[in-house]
ROSE-4610 file (N, C-alpha, C; in Angstrom, 1 decimal, always signed):
// ROSE-4610
residu = [M/M/M/N/N/N/E/E/E/G/G/G/T/T/T/T/T/T/N/N/N/R/R/R/T/T/T/Q/Q/Q/T/T/T/S/S/S/S/S/S/G/G/G/N/N/N/E/E/E/T/T/T/G/G/G/K/K/K/L/L/L/R/R/R/A/A/A/L/L/L/A/A/A/T/T/T/E/E/E/R/R/R/I/I/I/R/R/R/R/R/R/R/R/R/R/R/R/N/N/N/F/F/F/Q/Q/Q/L/L/L/H/H/H/I/I/I/A/A/A/A/A/A/Y/Y/Y/I/I/I/L/L/L/G/G/G/T/T/T/L/L/L/T/T/T/V/V/V/T/T/T/I/I/I/V/V/V/W/W/W/A/A/A/V/V/V/T/T/T/E/E/E/Y/Y/Y/H/H/H/N/N/N/A/A/A/G/G/G/G/G/G/W/W/W/P/P/P/T/T/T/G/G/G/F/F/F/R/R/R/T/T/T/G/G/G/R/R/R/Q/Q/Q/N/N/N/H/H/H/D/D/D/W/W/W/D/D/D/P/P/P/W/W/W/I/I/I/I/I/I/Y/Y/Y/P/P/P/L/L/L/I/I/I/A/A/A/G/G/G/T/T/T/I/I/I/A/A/A/L/L/L/T/T/T/V/V/V/H/H/H/A/A/A/W/W/W/T/T/T/T/T/T/F/F/F/G/G/G/R/R/R/G/G/G/P/P/P/T/T/T/T/T/T/E/E/E/A/A/A/D/D/D/I/I/I/N/N/N/R/R/R/E/E/E/M/M/M/E/E/E/R/R/R/L/L/L/R/R/R/A/A/A/D/D/D/G/G/G/F/F/F/A/A/A]
num = [1/1/1/2/2/2/3/3/3/4/4/4/5/5/5/6/6/6/7/7/7/8/8/8/9/9/9/10/10/10/11/11/11/12/12/12/13/13/13/14/14/14/15/15/15/16/16/16/17/17/17/18/18/18/19/19/19/20/20/20/21/21/21/22/22/22/23/23/23/24/24/24/25/25/25/26/26/26/27/27/27/28/28/28/29/29/29/30/30/30/31/31/31/32/32/32/33/33/33/34/34/34/35/35/35/36/36/36/37/37/37/38/38/38/39/39/39/40/40/40/41/41/41/42/42/42/43/43/43/44/44/44/45/45/45/46/46/46/47/47/47/48/48/48/49/49/49/50/50/50/51/51/51/52/52/52/53/53/53/54/54/54/55/55/55/56/56/56/57/57/57/58/58/58/59/59/59/60/60/60/61/61/61/62/62/62/63/63/63/64/64/64/65/65/65/66/66/66/67/67/67/68/68/68/69/69/69/70/70/70/71/71/71/72/72/72/73/73/73/74/74/74/75/75/75/76/76/76/77/77/77/78/78/78/79/79/79/80/80/80/81/81/81/82/82/82/83/83/83/84/84/84/85/85/85/86/86/86/87/87/87/88/88/88/89/89/89/90/90/90/91/91/91/92/92/92/93/93/93/94/94/94/95/95/95/96/96/96/97/97/97/98/98/98/99/99/99/100/100/100/101/101/101/102/102/102/103/103/103/104/104/104/105/105/105/106/106/106/107/107/107/108/108/108/109/109/109/110/110/110/111/111/111/112/112/112/113/113/113/114/114/114/115/115/115/116/116/116/117/117/117/118/118/118/119/119/119/120/120/120/121/121/121/122/122/122]
x = [+146.8/+145.9/+145.4/+146.2/+145.7/+144.6/+144.6/+143.5/+142.2/+142.3/+141.1/+140.4/+141.2/+140.8/+140.1/+140.7/+140.2/+138.9/+138.9/+137.7/+136.5/+136.7/+135.6/+135.1/+136.1/+135.7/+134.9/+135.3/+134.5/+133.2/+133.0/+131.7/+130.9/+131.4/+130.8/+130.3/+131.2/+130.9/+129.9/+129.8/+128.9/+127.5/+127.5/+126.3/+125.7/+126.5/+126.0/+125.5/+126.2/+125.8/+124.5/+124.3/+123.0/+121.9/+122.1/+121.0/+120.7/+121.7/+121.5/+120.8/+121.2/+120.5/+119.0/+118.7/+117.3/+116.6/+117.1/+116.4/+116.2/+117.1/+116.9/+115.9/+115.8/+114.8/+113.4/+113.3/+112.1/+111.6/+112.5/+112.1/+111.7/+112.3/+111.9/+110.6/+110.3/+109.0/+108.0/+108.2/+107.2/+107.0/+108.0/+107.8/+107.0/+107.3/+106.5/+105.1/+104.9/+103.4/+102.8/+103.4/+102.9/+102.6/+103.5/+103.2/+102.0/+101.9/+100.6/+99.4/+99.5/+98.3/+98.0/+99.0/+98.8/+98.0/+98.5/+97.8/+96.4/+96.2/+94.7/+93.9/+94.5/+93.7/+93.4/+94.3/+94.0/+92.9/+93.0/+92.1/+90.7/+90.7/+89.4/+88.8/+89.6/+89.0/+88.5/+89.1/+88.6/+87.3/+87.3/+86.1/+84.8/+85.0/+84.0/+83.5/+84.4/+84.1/+83.3/+83.6/+82.8/+81.4/+81.4/+80.0/+79.3/+79.8/+79.1/+78.6/+79.5/+79.1/+78.0/+78.1/+77.0/+75.7/+75.8/+74.5/+73.9/+74.7/+74.2/+73.6/+74.3/+73.8/+72.4/+72.4/+71.1/+70.0/+70.3/+69.3/+68.9/+69.8/+69.5/+68.9/+69.0/+68.5/+69.4/+70.7/+71.6/+72.9/+73.6/+74.7/+74.4/+75.2/+74.7/+74.7/+73.7/+73.6/+74.1/+74.4/+74.7/+75.0/+75.5/+75.9/+75.2/+74.1/+73.3/+72.8/+72.6/+71.9/+70.4/+69.7/+68.2/+68.1/+66.9/+66.8/+66.1/+66.8/+66.1/+66.5/+66.1/+66.4/+67.8/+68.5/+69.8/+70.9/+70.4/+71.4/+72.0/+73.4/+74.0/+74.3/+74.1/+74.4/+75.9/+76.5/+78.0/+78.5/+77.8/+78.2/+79.6/+80.1/+81.5/+82.6/+82.4/+83.4/+83.6/+82.7/+82.9/+83.9/+83.6/+84.7/+86.0/+86.0/+87.3/+88.1/+87.4/+88.0/+88.5/+87.7/+88.1/+89.4/+89.4/+90.6/+91.8/+91.6/+92.7/+93.3/+92.4/+92.9/+93.7/+93.2/+93.9/+95.2/+95.3/+96.6/+97.5/+97.0/+97.9/+98.5/+97.7/+98.1/+99.2/+99.0/+99.9/+101.2/+101.1/+102.4/+103.1/+102.4/+103.1/+103.7/+103.1/+103.7/+104.9/+104.8/+106.0/+107.2/+106.9/+108.0/+108.2/+107.1/+107.3/+107.9/+107.8/+108.4/+109.7/+110.7/+111.9/+111.9/+113.0/+113.1/+113.1/+112.8/+112.9/+114.3/+114.7/+116.1/+116.3/+117.5/+117.8/+117.2/+117.4/+116.8/+115.2/+114.6/+113.1/+112.9/+113.6/+113.5/+113.8/+114.9/+115.2/+114.2/+113.7/+112.6/+111.4/+110.9/+109.8/+110.1/+111.3/+111.7/+111.6/+112.0/+112.0/+110.5/+109.6/+108.2/+107.6/+108.0/+107.5/+107.9/+109.2/+109.7/+109.0/+108.8/+108.1/+106.6/+106.0/+104.7/+104.6/+105.8/+105.9/+105.9/+106.3/+106.3/+107.7/+108.7/+109.9/+110.4]
y = [+76.2/+75.6/+76.7/+77.8/+78.9/+79.6/+79.7/+80.3/+79.6/+78.2/+77.4/+77.6/+77.6/+77.9/+79.3/+80.2/+81.6/+81.7/+81.0/+81.0/+80.4/+79.3/+78.6/+79.5/+80.2/+81.0/+82.2/+82.7/+83.9/+83.5/+82.2/+81.7/+81.5/+80.9/+80.7/+82.0/+83.0/+84.3/+84.9/+84.8/+85.4/+84.8/+83.5/+82.8/+83.3/+83.4/+84.0/+85.3/+86.2/+87.6/+87.6/+86.7/+86.6/+86.2/+85.2/+84.8/+85.9/+86.6/+87.6/+88.8/+89.1/+90.2/+89.8/+88.6/+88.1/+88.2/+87.8/+87.9/+89.4/+90.2/+91.6/+92.3/+91.9/+92.4/+92.0/+90.8/+90.2/+90.9/+91.1/+91.9/+93.2/+94.0/+95.3/+95.3/+94.4/+94.2/+94.0/+93.1/+92.8/+94.0/+94.8/+96.0/+97.0/+97.2/+98.2/+97.8/+96.5/+96.1/+96.3/+96.1/+96.3/+97.8/+98.7/+100.1/+100.5/+100.0/+100.2/+99.8/+98.6/+98.1/+99.0/+99.5/+100.4/+101.7/+102.3/+103.4/+103.1/+102.0/+101.6/+101.4/+100.8/+100.7/+101.9/+102.9/+104.3/+104.9/+104.9/+105.5/+104.9/+103.5/+102.8/+103.1/+103.1/+103.4/+104.8/+105.7/+107.1/+107.2/+106.5/+106.6/+105.9/+104.7/+104.0/+104.8/+105.5/+106.2/+107.4/+108.1/+109.3/+108.8/+107.7/+107.2/+106.9/+106.2/+105.8/+107.0/+108.0/+109.2/+110.0/+110.1/+110.9/+110.1/+108.8/+108.1/+108.0/+107.8/+107.7/+109.0/+110.1/+111.5/+111.7/+111.3/+111.5/+110.6/+109.3/+108.3/+108.6/+109.0/+109.2/+110.5/+111.5/+112.7/+113.7/+113.5/+114.3/+113.6/+114.2/+113.6/+112.6/+111.6/+110.4/+110.8/+110.1/+110.1/+108.7/+107.8/+106.4/+105.6/+104.5/+103.6/+102.2/+102.0/+100.7/+100.3/+99.0/+98.5/+98.7/+98.9/+99.3/+100.8/+101.3/+102.7/+103.3/+104.1/+105.1/+106.4/+107.4/+108.7/+109.0/+109.4/+109.8/+108.8/+107.5/+106.4/+106.1/+105.8/+105.4/+103.9/+103.3/+101.9/+101.7/+100.9/+100.7/+99.7/+99.6/+98.7/+98.9/+100.1/+100.3/+99.4/+98.9/+98.0/+96.8/+96.3/+95.1/+95.1/+96.3/+96.4/+96.8/+97.6/+98.0/+96.7/+95.8/+94.6/+93.8/+93.6/+92.8/+93.4/+94.7/+95.3/+95.2/+95.3/+95.2/+93.8/+92.8/+91.4/+91.2/+91.7/+91.5/+92.2/+93.4/+94.1/+93.4/+92.8/+92.0/+90.8/+90.1/+88.9/+89.3/+90.4/+90.9/+91.3/+91.9/+92.3/+91.0/+90.0/+88.7/+88.1/+88.1/+87.4/+88.2/+89.6/+90.5/+90.5/+90.5/+90.7/+89.6/+88.7/+87.6/+86.3/+86.0/+84.8/+85.1/+84.1/+84.3/+83.6/+83.7/+83.0/+81.5/+80.8/+79.4/+78.9/+78.0/+77.6/+76.3/+75.9/+74.5/+73.4/+73.7/+72.7/+72.5/+73.7/+73.6/+72.7/+72.9/+72.2/+70.7/+70.4/+69.0/+68.3/+69.0/+68.4/+68.1/+68.9/+68.8/+67.6/+67.6/+66.5/+65.2/+65.0/+63.8/+63.4/+64.4/+64.1/+63.5/+64.1/+63.7/+62.2/+61.9/+60.6/+59.6/+60.0/+59.2/+58.8/+59.8/+59.7/+58.9/+58.5/+57.8/+58.5/+59.8/+60.6/+60.4/+59.8/+59.6/+58.2]
z = [+87.8/+88.9/+89.6/+89.9/+90.7/+89.9/+88.6/+87.9/+88.1/+88.0/+88.1/+89.4/+90.6/+91.9/+92.0/+91.4/+91.5/+90.7/+89.5/+88.8/+89.5/+90.1/+90.8/+92.0/+92.7/+93.8/+93.4/+92.2/+91.6/+91.2/+90.6/+90.2/+91.4/+92.5/+93.7/+94.3/+94.2/+94.9/+94.0/+92.7/+91.8/+92.0/+92.3/+92.5/+93.8/+94.8/+96.1/+95.9/+95.2/+95.0/+94.2/+93.2/+92.5/+93.4/+94.2/+95.3/+96.2/+96.7/+97.6/+97.0/+95.7/+94.9/+94.8/+94.4/+94.2/+95.5/+96.5/+97.9/+98.2/+98.0/+98.3/+97.5/+96.2/+95.3/+95.7/+96.1/+96.6/+97.9/+98.8/+100.1/+99.8/+98.9/+98.6/+97.9/+97.0/+96.4/+97.5/+98.4/+99.4/+100.2/+100.7/+101.4/+100.8/+99.4/+98.7/+98.6/+98.3/+98.3/+99.6/+100.7/+102.0/+102.3/+101.8/+101.9/+101.1/+100.0/+99.1/+99.9/+100.5/+101.2/+102.4/+103.1/+104.2/+103.7/+102.5/+102.0/+101.6/+101.0/+100.7/+101.8/+102.9/+104.1/+104.8/+104.8/+105.4/+104.5/+103.2/+102.3/+102.5/+102.5/+102.6/+104.0/+105.0/+106.4/+106.5/+105.9/+105.9/+105.1/+103.9/+103.1/+103.8/+104.4/+105.1/+106.3/+107.0/+108.2/+107.8/+106.7/+106.3/+105.8/+105.0/+104.6/+105.8/+106.8/+108.0/+108.8/+109.0/+109.7/+109.0/+107.7/+107.0/+107.1/+106.8/+106.8/+108.2/+109.2/+110.5/+111.0/+110.7/+111.1/+110.5/+109.2/+108.5/+109.1/+109.3/+109.7/+111.2/+112.0/+113.5/+113.7/+112.8/+113.0/+113.8/+113.7/+114.5/+114.9/+115.9/+116.4/+117.5/+117.7/+118.5/+120.0/+120.6/+122.0/+122.6/+121.7/+122.1/+120.8/+120.9/+119.8/+120.2/+119.5/+119.7/+118.4/+118.2/+117.2/+117.4/+116.3/+116.6/+116.6/+116.3/+116.2/+117.4/+118.1/+119.1/+118.7/+119.4/+119.1/+119.2/+118.1/+118.0/+118.4/+118.2/+118.4/+117.0/+117.0/+115.8/+115.9/+114.7/+114.6/+114.4/+115.2/+115.1/+114.1/+112.9/+111.9/+111.4/+111.6/+111.1/+111.6/+112.7/+113.3/+112.4/+111.8/+110.9/+109.9/+108.9/+107.9/+108.4/+109.5/+110.1/+110.7/+111.3/+111.8/+110.7/+109.6/+108.5/+107.8/+107.6/+107.0/+107.8/+109.2/+110.1/+110.1/+110.0/+110.0/+108.6/+107.6/+106.3/+106.3/+106.9/+107.0/+107.8/+108.9/+109.8/+109.2/+108.4/+107.7/+106.7/+106.0/+105.0/+105.7/+106.8/+107.6/+108.0/+108.4/+108.8/+107.7/+106.5/+105.4/+104.8/+105.0/+104.6/+105.6/+106.8/+107.8/+108.7/+108.8/+109.9/+109.4/+108.1/+107.6/+106.9/+107.1/+106.5/+105.1/+104.4/+103.1/+103.3/+102.2/+102.2/+102.2/+103.2/+103.3/+102.7/+102.5/+102.0/+102.9/+104.2/+105.1/+104.9/+104.7/+104.4/+103.3/+102.2/+100.9/+101.1/+101.7/+102.0/+102.9/+103.9/+104.7/+103.9/+103.0/+102.1/+101.2/+100.6/+99.7/+100.5/+101.7/+102.4/+102.7/+102.9/+103.1/+101.8/+100.7/+99.4/+99.2/+99.4/+99.3/+100.2/+101.4/+102.3/+101.8/+101.1/+100.6/+99.2/+98.8/+97.6/+96.3/+96.3/+95.1/+94.3/+94.9/+94.2/+94.3]
């Protein structure tokens, strides 16, 4: 009888370890993907900023005296803010999905199953 109890405990412990390992692996994968996203964001931001500076310098005829839409002498168009805002929003959403949400719990699953039963799916 002692062996059976020990065997069940080891199986339960092994199952816990397997779940914990899977969760740890998933979190590492999410973190690494987020780090790649940060690197791509920085590279993209630098590229867009350089393109913006070169084209605006050329189009405005020199360094800026102001930032306005429309062309006046040496005014630069501030179009750069739009791709930077979009990239920042995308990075923020990715950060939230990586670090802000916890794993799905049994309570979450049970709650969703109850909703499905109430909707007539079971």
